[in-house]
FILO-980876 format. One record per residue: x, y, z of N, C-alpha, C in turn; residue number from 1. Coordinates in Angstrom, 3 decimals, decimal comma. Layout:
% residues N
@n_X X	n_Y Y	n_Z Z	ca_X X	ca_Y Y	ca_Z Z	c_X X	c_Y Y	c_Z Z	n NUM $
...
This chain:
% residues 125
@n_X 212,929	n_Y -89,293	n_Z -61,861	ca_X 211,519	ca_Y -89,066	ca_Z -62,096	c_X 211,306	c_Y -87,794	c_Z -62,906	n 1 $
@n_X 212,056	n_Y -86,754	n_Z -62,533	ca_X 211,900	ca_Y -85,475	ca_Z -63,219	c_X 212,306	c_Y -85,595	c_Z -64,686	n 2 $
@n_X 213,372	n_Y -86,339	n_Z -64,972	ca_X 213,826	ca_Y -86,483	ca_Z -66,354	c_X 212,789	c_Y -87,258	c_Z -67,191	n 3 $
@n_X 212,125	n_Y -88,222	n_Z -66,581	ca_X 211,071	ca_Y -88,958	ca_Z -67,297	c_X 209,908	c_Y -88,032	c_Z -67,640	n 4 $
@n_X 209,567	n_Y -87,164	n_Z -66,703	ca_X 208,484	ca_Y -86,201	ca_Z -66,933	c_X 208,849	c_Y -85,244	c_Z -68,063	n 5 $
@n_X 210,082	n_Y -84,786	n_Z -68,098	ca_X 210,535	ca_Y -83,888	ca_Z -69,169	c_X 210,491	c_Y -84,592	c_Z -70,527	n 6 $
@n_X 210,907	n_Y -85,837	n_Z -70,551	ca_X 210,875	ca_Y -86,610	ca_Z -71,802	c_X 209,433	c_Y -86,791	c_Z -72,263	n 7 $
@n_X 208,535	n_Y -87,085	n_Z -71,357	ca_X 207,122	ca_Y -87,260	ca_Z -71,687	c_X 206,521	c_Y -85,961	c_Z -72,229	n 8 $
@n_X 206,839	n_Y -84,841	n_Z -71,605	ca_X 206,334	ca_Y -83,543	ca_Z -72,065	c_X 206,893	c_Y -83,232	c_Z -73,454	n 9 $
@n_X 208,164	n_Y -83,457	n_Z -73,680	ca_X 208,789	ca_Y -83,189	ca_Z -74,981	c_X 208,166	c_Y -84,068	c_Z -76,070	n 10 $
@n_X 207,932	n_Y -85,316	n_Z -75,754	ca_X 207,316	ca_Y -86,225	ca_Z -76,727	c_X 205,888	c_Y -85,787	c_Z -77,059	n 11 $
@n_X 205,142	n_Y -85,345	n_Z -76,059	ca_X 203,771	ca_Y -84,888	ca_Z -76,279	c_X 203,747	c_Y -83,644	c_Z -77,164	n 12 $
@n_X 204,639	n_Y -82,701	n_Z -76,899	ca_X 204,720	ca_Y -81,473	ca_Z -77,702	c_X 205,091	c_Y -81,819	c_Z -79,145	n 13 $
@n_X 206,045	n_Y -82,704	n_Z -79,341	ca_X 206,457	ca_Y -83,106	ca_Z -80,686	c_X 205,318	c_Y -83,785	c_Z -81,435	n 14 $
@n_X 204,628	n_Y -84,679	n_Z -80,782	ca_X 203,512	ca_Y -85,384	ca_Z -81,415	c_X 202,406	c_Y -84,416	c_Z -81,799	n 15 $
@n_X 202,106	n_Y -83,455	n_Z -80,942	ca_X 201,077	ca_Y -82,460	ca_Z -81,232	c_X 201,465	c_Y -81,621	c_Z -82,446	n 16 $
@n_X 202,729	n_Y -81,247	n_Z -82,535	ca_X 203,210	ca_Y -80,461	ca_Z -83,671	c_X 203,077	c_Y -81,262	c_Z -84,968	n 17 $
@n_X 203,424	n_Y -82,530	n_Z -84,945	ca_X 203,319	ca_Y -83,373	ca_Z -86,143	c_X 201,868	c_Y -83,532	c_Z -86,583	n 18 $
@n_X 200,968	n_Y -83,725	n_Z -85,656	ca_X 199,550	ca_Y -83,857	ca_Z -85,992	c_X 199,029	c_Y -82,565	c_Z -86,593	n 19 $
@n_X 199,414	n_Y -81,434	n_Z -86,042	ca_X 198,979	ca_Y -80,137	ca_Z -86,557	c_X 199,461	c_Y -79,930	c_Z -87,986	n 20 $
@n_X 200,712	n_Y -80,238	n_Z -88,269	ca_X 201,256	ca_Y -80,107	ca_Z -89,620	c_X 200,530	c_Y -81,053	c_Z -90,570	n 21 $
@n_X 200,290	n_Y -82,274	n_Z -90,160	ca_X 199,581	ca_Y -83,245	ca_Z -90,998	c_X 198,175	c_Y -82,799	c_Z -91,330	n 22 $
@n_X 197,466	n_Y -82,261	n_Z -90,356	ca_X 196,097	ca_Y -81,779	ca_Z -90,593	c_X 196,123	c_Y -80,598	c_Z -91,545	n 23 $
@n_X 197,055	n_Y -79,680	n_Z -91,395	ca_X 197,146	ca_Y -78,514	ca_Z -92,280	c_X 197,453	c_Y -78,945	c_Z -93,707	n 24 $
@n_X 198,356	n_Y -79,894	n_Z -93,891	ca_X 198,694	ca_Y -80,368	ca_Z -95,227	c_X 197,500	c_Y -81,047	c_Z -95,888	n 25 $
@n_X 196,764	n_Y -81,839	n_Z -95,127	ca_X 195,581	ca_Y -82,507	ca_Z -95,665	c_X 194,520	c_Y -81,484	c_Z -96,027	n 26 $
@n_X 194,300	n_Y -80,506	n_Z -95,192	ca_X 193,292	ca_Y -79,487	ca_Z -95,465	c_X 193,648	c_Y -78,720	c_Z -96,736	n 27 $
@n_X 194,938	n_Y -78,366	n_Z -96,931	ca_X 195,351	ca_Y -77,636	ca_Z -98,120	c_X 195,160	c_Y -78,471	c_Z -99,383	n 28 $
@n_X 195,488	n_Y -79,752	n_Z -99,361	ca_X 195,350	ca_Y -80,607	ca_Z -100,535	c_X 193,891	c_Y -80,823	c_Z -100,894	n 29 $
@n_X 193,041	n_Y -80,960	n_Z -99,908	ca_X 191,634	ca_Y -81,232	ca_Z -100,200	c_X 190,847	c_Y -79,970	c_Z -100,469	n 30 $
@n_X 191,403	n_Y -78,804	n_Z -100,176	ca_X 190,664	ca_Y -77,563	ca_Z -100,401	c_X 190,829	c_Y -77,033	c_Z -101,822	n 31 $
@n_X 191,713	n_Y -77,630	n_Z -102,608	ca_X 191,877	ca_Y -77,204	ca_Z -103,997	c_X 190,647	c_Y -77,587	c_Z -104,805	n 32 $
@n_X 190,264	n_Y -76,739	n_Z -105,785	ca_X 189,150	ca_Y -77,122	ca_Z -106,671	c_X 189,493	c_Y -78,428	c_Z -107,395	n 33 $
@n_X 188,479	n_Y -79,281	n_Z -107,586	ca_X 188,715	ca_Y -80,597	ca_Z -108,169	c_X 188,260	c_Y -80,647	c_Z -109,622	n 34 $
@n_X 189,089	n_Y -81,263	n_Z -110,452	ca_X 188,761	ca_Y -81,563	ca_Z -111,844	c_X 188,763	c_Y -83,073	c_Z -111,993	n 35 $
@n_X 187,830	n_Y -83,591	n_Z -112,810	ca_X 187,710	ca_Y -85,040	ca_Z -113,003	c_X 187,940	c_Y -85,377	c_Z -114,475	n 36 $
@n_X 189,007	n_Y -86,109	n_Z -114,741	ca_X 189,303	ca_Y -86,548	ca_Z -116,092	c_X 189,008	c_Y -88,030	c_Z -116,240	n 37 $
@n_X 188,625	n_Y -88,424	n_Z -117,452	ca_X 188,467	ca_Y -89,853	ca_Z -117,757	c_X 189,084	c_Y -90,126	c_Z -119,121	n 38 $
@n_X 189,575	n_Y -91,334	n_Z -119,274	ca_X 190,090	ca_Y -91,818	ca_Z -120,550	c_X 189,626	c_Y -93,251	c_Z -120,710	n 39 $
@n_X 189,005	n_Y -93,559	n_Z -121,871	ca_X 188,496	ca_Y -94,900	ca_Z -122,131	c_X 187,133	c_Y -95,103	c_Z -121,522	n 40 $
@n_X 186,578	n_Y -96,315	n_Z -121,624	ca_X 187,191	ca_Y -97,536	ca_Z -122,117	c_X 187,321	c_Y -97,570	c_Z -123,643	n 41 $
@n_X 186,492	n_Y -96,843	n_Z -124,356	ca_X 186,648	ca_Y -96,752	ca_Z -125,825	c_X 187,609	c_Y -95,631	c_Z -126,150	n 42 $
@n_X 187,392	n_Y -95,014	n_Z -127,270	ca_X 188,239	ca_Y -93,905	ca_Z -127,704	c_X 187,606	c_Y -92,592	c_Z -127,266	n 43 $
@n_X 187,488	n_Y -92,425	n_Z -125,943	ca_X 186,873	ca_Y -91,234	ca_Z -125,367	c_X 187,776	c_Y -90,648	c_Z -124,301	n 44 $
@n_X 187,681	n_Y -89,335	n_Z -124,156	ca_X 188,419	ca_Y -88,620	ca_Z -123,124	c_X 187,551	c_Y -87,449	c_Z -122,692	n 45 $
@n_X 187,602	n_Y -87,111	n_Z -121,413	ca_X 186,799	ca_Y -85,980	ca_Z -120,936	c_X 187,480	c_Y -85,316	c_Z -119,755	n 46 $
@n_X 187,088	n_Y -84,067	n_Z -119,530	ca_X 187,518	ca_Y -83,325	ca_Z -118,359	c_X 186,316	c_Y -82,549	c_Z -117,853	n 47 $
@n_X 185,936	n_Y -82,796	n_Z -116,595	ca_X 184,750	ca_Y -82,170	ca_Z -116,010	c_X 185,108	c_Y -81,491	c_Z -114,694	n 48 $
@n_X 184,277	n_Y -80,529	n_Z -114,307	ca_X 184,474	ca_Y -79,867	ca_Z -113,021	c_X 183,814	c_Y -80,693	c_Z -111,921	n 49 $
@n_X 183,867	n_Y -80,215	n_Z -110,703	ca_X 183,323	ca_Y -80,951	ca_Z -109,559	c_X 181,818	c_Y -81,171	c_Z -109,668	n 50 $
@n_X 181,120	n_Y -80,321	n_Z -110,442	ca_X 179,676	ca_Y -80,461	ca_Z -110,630	c_X 179,338	c_Y -81,384	c_Z -111,795	n 51 $
@n_X 180,345	n_Y -81,930	n_Z -112,469	ca_X 180,114	ca_Y -82,861	ca_Z -113,560	c_X 179,915	c_Y -82,210	c_Z -114,916	n 52 $
@n_X 180,188	n_Y -80,909	n_Z -115,018	ca_X 180,037	ca_Y -80,204	ca_Z -116,291	c_X 181,359	c_Y -80,203	c_Z -117,052	n 53 $
@n_X 181,271	n_Y -80,346	n_Z -118,371	ca_X 182,453	ca_Y -80,339	ca_Z -119,232	c_X 183,224	c_Y -79,030	c_Z -119,042	n 54 $
@n_X 184,537	n_Y -79,139	n_Z -118,888	ca_X 185,384	ca_Y -77,967	ca_Z -118,690	c_X 185,721	c_Y -77,359	c_Z -120,046	n 55 $
@n_X 185,413	n_Y -76,063	n_Z -120,205	ca_X 185,816	ca_Y -75,315	ca_Z -121,396	c_X 186,687	c_Y -74,130	c_Z -121,004	n 56 $
@n_X 186,425	n_Y -73,556	n_Z -119,830	ca_X 187,191	ca_Y -72,408	ca_Z -119,337	c_X 187,379	c_Y -72,536	c_Z -117,832	n 57 $
@n_X 188,578	n_Y -72,227	n_Z -117,370	ca_X 188,896	ca_Y -72,234	ca_Z -115,942	c_X 189,647	c_Y -70,967	c_Z -115,584	n 58 $
@n_X 189,608	n_Y -70,602	n_Z -114,321	ca_X 190,434	ca_Y -69,510	ca_Z -113,826	c_X 191,812	c_Y -70,066	c_Z -113,494	n 59 $
@n_X 192,846	n_Y -69,247	n_Z -113,674	ca_X 194,199	ca_Y -69,705	ca_Z -113,367	c_X 194,294	c_Y -70,035	c_Z -111,868	n 60 $
@n_X 195,187	n_Y -70,956	n_Z -111,555	ca_X 195,388	ca_Y -71,335	ca_Z -110,165	c_X 195,697	c_Y -72,810	c_Z -110,006	n 61 $
@n_X 195,647	n_Y -73,268	n_Z -108,758	ca_X 195,963	ca_Y -74,662	ca_Z -108,434	c_X 194,684	c_Y -75,482	c_Z -108,393	n 62 $
@n_X 194,782	n_Y -76,714	n_Z -108,901	ca_X 193,651	ca_Y -77,638	ca_Z -108,944	c_X 194,128	c_Y -79,036	c_Z -108,569	n 63 $
@n_X 193,205	n_Y -79,838	n_Z -108,070	ca_X 193,436	ca_Y -81,262	ca_Z -107,911	c_X 192,797	c_Y -81,941	c_Z -109,118	n 64 $
@n_X 193,593	n_Y -82,676	n_Z -109,869	ca_X 193,112	ca_Y -83,386	ca_Z -111,056	c_X 193,065	c_Y -84,871	c_Z -110,733	n 65 $
@n_X 191,858	n_Y -85,439	n_Z -110,800	ca_X 191,665	ca_Y -86,866	ca_Z -110,558	c_X 191,298	c_Y -87,495	c_Z -111,889	n 66 $
@n_X 192,163	n_Y -88,362	n_Z -112,393	ca_X 191,940	ca_Y -89,022	ca_Z -113,682	c_X 191,564	c_Y -90,472	c_Z -113,433	n 67 $
@n_X 190,458	n_Y -90,888	n_Z -114,035	ca_X 190,041	ca_Y -92,289	ca_Z -113,986	c_X 190,387	c_Y -92,900	c_Z -115,345	n 68 $
@n_X 191,419	n_Y -93,723	n_Z -115,373	ca_X 191,848	ca_Y -94,393	ca_Z -116,600	c_X 191,109	c_Y -95,727	c_Z -116,680	n 69 $
@n_X 190,282	n_Y -95,856	n_Z -117,712	ca_X 189,426	ca_Y -97,039	ca_Z -117,842	c_X 189,903	c_Y -98,020	c_Z -118,907	n 70 $
@n_X 191,114	n_Y -97,821	n_Z -119,430	ca_X 191,614	ca_Y -98,708	ca_Z -120,475	c_X 193,135	c_Y -98,735	c_Z -120,456	n 71 $
@n_X 193,703	n_Y -99,920	n_Z -120,578	ca_X 195,162	ca_Y -100,037	ca_Z -120,563	c_X 195,811	c_Y -99,695	c_Z -121,904	n 72 $
@n_X 195,021	n_Y -99,338	n_Z -122,914	ca_X 195,607	ca_Y -98,954	ca_Z -124,207	c_X 195,741	c_Y -97,439	c_Z -124,346	n 73 $
@n_X 195,310	n_Y -96,689	n_Z -123,342	ca_X 195,355	ca_Y -95,233	ca_Z -123,395	c_X 196,192	c_Y -94,658	c_Z -122,259	n 74 $
@n_X 196,472	n_Y -93,363	n_Z -122,378	ca_X 197,036	ca_Y -92,588	ca_Z -121,277	c_X 196,379	c_Y -91,215	c_Z -121,301	n 75 $
@n_X 196,443	n_Y -90,508	n_Z -120,208	ca_X 195,873	ca_Y -89,163	ca_Z -120,093	c_X 197,037	c_Y -88,211	c_Z -119,914	n 76 $
@n_X 197,240	n_Y -87,340	n_Z -120,904	ca_X 198,372	ca_Y -86,423	ca_Z -120,920	c_X 197,855	c_Y -84,998	c_Z -120,999	n 77 $
@n_X 198,509	n_Y -84,084	n_Z -120,287	ca_X 198,108	ca_Y -82,684	ca_Z -120,254	c_X 199,249	c_Y -81,824	c_Z -120,769	n 78 $
@n_X 198,909	n_Y -80,858	n_Z -121,628	ca_X 199,906	ca_Y -79,964	ca_Z -122,201	c_X 199,352	c_Y -78,544	c_Z -122,239	n 79 $
@n_X 200,160	n_Y -77,580	n_Z -121,828	ca_X 199,762	ca_Y -76,178	ca_Z -121,856	c_X 200,828	c_Y -75,326	c_Z -121,199	n 80 $
@n_X 200,549	n_Y -74,047	n_Z -120,993	ca_X 201,530	ca_Y -73,149	ca_Z -120,390	c_X 202,031	c_Y -73,667	c_Z -119,037	n 81 $
@n_X 203,318	n_Y -73,918	n_Z -118,951	ca_X 203,921	ca_Y -74,397	ca_Z -117,702	c_X 203,803	c_Y -75,892	c_Z -117,474	n 82 $
@n_X 203,072	n_Y -76,593	n_Z -118,340	ca_X 202,923	ca_Y -78,058	ca_Z -118,217	c_X 203,219	c_Y -78,658	c_Z -119,584	n 83 $
@n_X 204,369	n_Y -79,297	n_Z -119,710	ca_X 204,781	ca_Y -79,825	ca_Z -121,013	c_X 204,546	c_Y -81,335	c_Z -121,065	n 84 $
@n_X 203,477	n_Y -81,719	n_Z -121,744	ca_X 203,169	ca_Y -83,137	ca_Z -121,978	c_X 203,269	c_Y -83,983	c_Z -120,712	n 85 $
@n_X 202,586	n_Y -83,535	n_Z -119,661	ca_X 202,592	ca_Y -84,251	ca_Z -118,378	c_X 201,654	c_Y -85,449	c_Z -118,467	n 86 $
@n_X 202,216	n_Y -86,650	n_Z -118,443	ca_X 201,422	ca_Y -87,877	ca_Z -118,498	c_X 200,906	c_Y -88,177	c_Z -117,099	n 87 $
@n_X 199,583	n_Y -88,102	n_Z -116,939	ca_X 198,961	ca_Y -88,336	ca_Z -115,639	c_X 198,803	c_Y -89,833	c_Z -115,401	n 88 $
@n_X 198,245	n_Y -90,534	n_Z -116,381	ca_X 198,150	ca_Y -91,999	ca_Z -116,288	c_X 198,848	c_Y -92,585	c_Z -117,502	n 89 $
@n_X 199,575	n_Y -93,633	n_Z -117,308	ca_X 200,358	ca_Y -94,227	ca_Z -118,389	c_X 199,643	c_Y -95,366	c_Z -119,086	n 90 $
@n_X 200,108	n_Y -95,662	n_Z -120,289	ca_X 199,603	ca_Y -96,809	ca_Z -121,038	c_X 199,909	c_Y -98,066	c_Z -120,214	n 91 $
@n_X 198,948	n_Y -98,969	n_Z -120,170	ca_X 199,101	ca_Y -100,181	ca_Z -119,374	c_X 198,508	c_Y -100,043	c_Z -117,981	n 92 $
@n_X 198,175	n_Y -98,826	n_Z -117,597	ca_X 197,603	ca_Y -98,576	ca_Z -116,273	c_X 196,084	c_Y -98,454	c_Z -116,378	n 93 $
@n_X 195,376	n_Y -99,018	n_Z -115,412	ca_X 193,930	ca_Y -98,842	ca_Z -115,284	c_X 193,660	c_Y -98,499	c_Z -113,827	n 94 $
@n_X 192,891	n_Y -97,422	n_Z -113,605	ca_X 192,572	ca_Y -97,014	ca_Z -112,248	c_X 192,642	c_Y -95,518	c_Z -112,108	n 95 $
@n_X 192,551	n_Y -95,034	n_Z -110,870	ca_X 192,580	ca_Y -93,587	ca_Z -110,631	c_X 193,998	c_Y -93,077	c_Z -110,374	n 96 $
@n_X 194,249	n_Y -91,864	n_Z -110,794	ca_X 195,488	ca_Y -91,141	ca_Z -110,492	c_X 195,092	c_Y -89,742	c_Z -110,066	n 97 $
@n_X 195,719	n_Y -89,228	n_Z -109,031	ca_X 195,427	ca_Y -87,886	ca_Z -108,531	c_X 196,718	c_Y -87,080	c_Z -108,495	n 98 $
@n_X 196,661	n_Y -85,870	n_Z -109,085	ca_X 197,812	ca_Y -84,978	ca_Z -109,086	c_X 197,334	c_Y -83,549	c_Z -108,827	n 99 $
@n_X 198,219	n_Y -82,742	n_Z -108,293	ca_X 197,956	ca_Y -81,305	ca_Z -108,158	c_X 198,596	c_Y -80,619	c_Z -109,357	n 100 $
@n_X 197,864	n_Y -79,713	n_Z -109,990	ca_X 198,390	ca_Y -78,977	ca_Z -111,132	c_X 198,167	c_Y -77,488	c_Z -110,912	n 101 $
@n_X 199,090	n_Y -76,689	n_Z -111,417	ca_X 198,948	ca_Y -75,239	ca_Z -111,406	c_X 198,739	c_Y -74,811	c_Z -112,850	n 102 $
@n_X 197,575	n_Y -74,240	n_Z -113,111	ca_X 197,217	ca_Y -73,830	ca_Z -114,467	c_X 197,430	c_Y -72,336	c_Z -114,619	n 103 $
@n_X 198,137	n_Y -71,962	n_Z -115,693	ca_X 198,398	ca_Y -70,568	ca_Z -116,019	c_X 197,506	c_Y -70,173	c_Z -117,186	n 104 $
@n_X 197,382	n_Y -68,889	n_Z -117,422	ca_X 196,546	ca_Y -68,405	ca_Z -118,521	c_X 197,032	c_Y -68,965	c_Z -119,857	n 105 $
@n_X 196,075	n_Y -69,401	n_Z -120,682	ca_X 196,400	ca_Y -69,929	ca_Z -121,999	c_X 195,528	c_Y -71,101	c_Z -122,370	n 106 $
@n_X 195,895	n_Y -71,765	n_Z -123,457	ca_X 195,133	ca_Y -72,904	ca_Z -123,962	c_X 195,818	c_Y -74,214	c_Z -123,561	n 107 $
@n_X 195,013	n_Y -75,161	n_Z -123,106	ca_X 195,505	ca_Y -76,478	ca_Z -122,698	c_X 194,862	c_Y -77,555	c_Z -123,560	n 108 $
@n_X 195,606	n_Y -78,624	n_Z -123,698	ca_X 195,113	ca_Y -79,792	ca_Z -124,434	c_X 195,329	c_Y -81,016	c_Z -123,554	n 109 $
@n_X 194,316	n_Y -81,885	n_Z -123,480	ca_X 194,463	ca_Y -83,180	ca_Z -122,818	c_X 194,208	c_Y -84,230	c_Z -123,888	n 110 $
@n_X 195,003	n_Y -85,296	n_Z -123,868	ca_X 194,963	ca_Y -86,244	ca_Z -124,978	c_X 195,651	c_Y -87,552	c_Z -124,614	n 111 $
@n_X 195,507	n_Y -88,518	n_Z -125,497	ca_X 196,204	ca_Y -89,796	ca_Z -125,396	c_X 197,373	c_Y -89,747	c_Z -126,379	n 112 $
@n_X 198,586	n_Y -89,987	n_Z -125,913	ca_X 199,739	ca_Y -89,927	ca_Z -126,814	c_X 199,745	c_Y -91,064	c_Z -127,824	n 113 $
@n_X 199,127	n_Y -92,185	n_Z -127,481	ca_X 199,059	ca_Y -93,333	ca_Z -128,391	c_X 198,025	c_Y -93,084	c_Z -129,486	n 114 $
@n_X 196,935	n_Y -92,429	n_Z -129,129	ca_X 195,828	ca_Y -92,131	ca_Z -130,051	c_X 195,575	c_Y -90,625	c_Z -130,005	n 115 $
@n_X 196,386	n_Y -89,804	n_Z -130,704	ca_X 196,287	ca_Y -88,348	ca_Z -130,574	c_X 194,946	c_Y -87,754	c_Z -131,022	n 116 $
@n_X 194,121	n_Y -88,524	n_Z -131,715	ca_X 192,800	ca_Y -88,052	ca_Z -132,086	c_X 191,826	c_Y -88,102	c_Z -130,904	n 117 $
@n_X 192,214	n_Y -88,764	n_Z -129,824	ca_X 191,436	ca_Y -88,780	ca_Z -128,581	c_X 191,936	c_Y -87,580	c_Z -127,779	n 118 $
@n_X 191,219	n_Y -86,460	n_Z -127,902	ca_X 191,725	ca_Y -85,207	ca_Z -127,381	c_X 190,620	c_Y -84,257	c_Z -126,964	n 119 $
@n_X 190,963	n_Y -83,282	n_Z -126,162	ca_X 190,057	ca_Y -82,205	ca_Z -125,759	c_X 190,889	c_Y -80,985	c_Z -125,391	n 120 $
@n_X 190,236	n_Y -79,823	n_Z -125,339	ca_X 190,931	ca_Y -78,590	ca_Z -125,000	c_X 190,119	c_Y -77,753	c_Z -124,032	n 121 $
@n_X 190,797	n_Y -76,840	n_Z -123,360	ca_X 190,143	ca_Y -75,849	ca_Z -122,521	c_X 191,041	c_Y -74,638	c_Z -122,406	n 122 $
@n_X 190,461	n_Y -73,515	n_Z -122,014	ca_X 191,203	ca_Y -72,270	ca_Z -121,845	c_X 191,273	c_Y -71,911	c_Z -120,364	n 123 $
@n_X 192,361	n_Y -71,268	n_Z -119,986	ca_X 192,529	ca_Y -70,767	ca_Z -118,635	c_X 192,703	c_Y -69,257	c_Z -118,723	n 124 $
@n_X 191,924	n_Y -68,542	n_Z -117,921	ca_X 191,994	ca_Y -67,067	ca_Z -117,944	c_X 192,654	c_Y -66,534	c_Z -116,694	n 125 $
């Protein structure tokens, strides 16, 4: 009986620890500032902040980038200091993609590699 009680207590402590770690990880991922990118359905690309305003300047740091790819003929690629041509959504894909990015000071470009004239830029300070 005593050994069953010890096993039950150990299992409860382990489960509590796992839940605590899971909640902390979720809180950290969702607490990052959010950026919203779109590509398509035509030859358009955009990057906006959480308030829906076009991004021209950001402070350095970590962000959650949510890209809504609206066309299978495009991709959303990010290039800048510390990020070398990171393809967020690929050609042939339609739907949302979410990634965490760390932006350093400098100039960034977001674009479609298939249609390089579909592009935008922003600065990080």
